[in-house]
N, C-alpha and C positions, 0 to 999 in steps of 0.2 A: 795660224796661217800667215799672219803679218811677219812673224819672225822668219818663217821659211822662205817667203817670197814677197818682200815688202813692196816691190815695184808693181807686181801683178795685182796685189790686193789694194795697194794705195792706202789711203787713210780710212777706208770703209769700216774695217774692223775697229779701229781706234775710235771713230766717231760713234759707232754703235755702242761700244763699251762706255763711252762718255755719257751717252743718253741713258744707258742702263744705270750708271752711277747716280745720275741726277734723279732718276726714278726711285732708286733705293733711298736716297737722302730725303726725297719728298715723302715717301711712305713712312720713313722713320720719324720725320717731324710730325706728321699727322698722328701717328701712334702716340707720340709724346704729348701733343696738344690735347688729345682726347683722353689722356690719362690711362692708356693701356699698357705702357711700358712698365716693367718691374721697377721698384724703387732702386735707385742707384744706377740704372742703365740710362745713359744719355742718348740723345737722338743720333749723335755721331757714332757711338758704339753700336747702336742698333743698325745704322746704315752699313757699317762694316760687316756685321753678321749677315744681314740681308744680301749684301754683295756676294758673299761666299755661298750662301744657301741657294741663291738664284743663278749661280754660275753653271756654264756648260760642264766645267770640270767636275763639280760636285755631282751633277746628274750622271756624267759618264763614269765616274768611279763606281757608282752603284749599279748602273745599267749594264755597262760593258764589263767592268772589273768584277762585280759580284753576281752578275747575271739576273738581276731583279727585273721584273716587268716594269714598263714605263709608269703605269698607274701606281704601283707600289713605291717606286722611287719618288714620285711627286708627293704622295701621301707622307712618306717618311721625311722628306725635306721640309715639308710644311710643319709637321709635328715637331721636328727639331727646332725650327725657328720659333714656333709658338712657345715651346717649353723653355727656351733660353731667353726669350725677350718679353713675353707678356706677363703681366701681373696676375696673380691668382684672383679671379673675380667671383669665386664661389662664395655663397652666403655663409 
């Protein structure tokens, strides 16, 4: 929306995205600190993956583009993030 009408939207979208980025970085750091990230995955890399997985665009591609129900989209995005970031903790 900011690209389409930057004056009407102002910096609201940008500030929201900045807060979202901070949240993803915080979550990634916590995963690293607690030993949950896969070996070789840095907190910065995890933050990038979380940024994409938690984006409106990722949701919309599956919800609108593929016609999946919202619950299925959410479950799928969580599964993708878990499988790509989290260490195997099975005994």
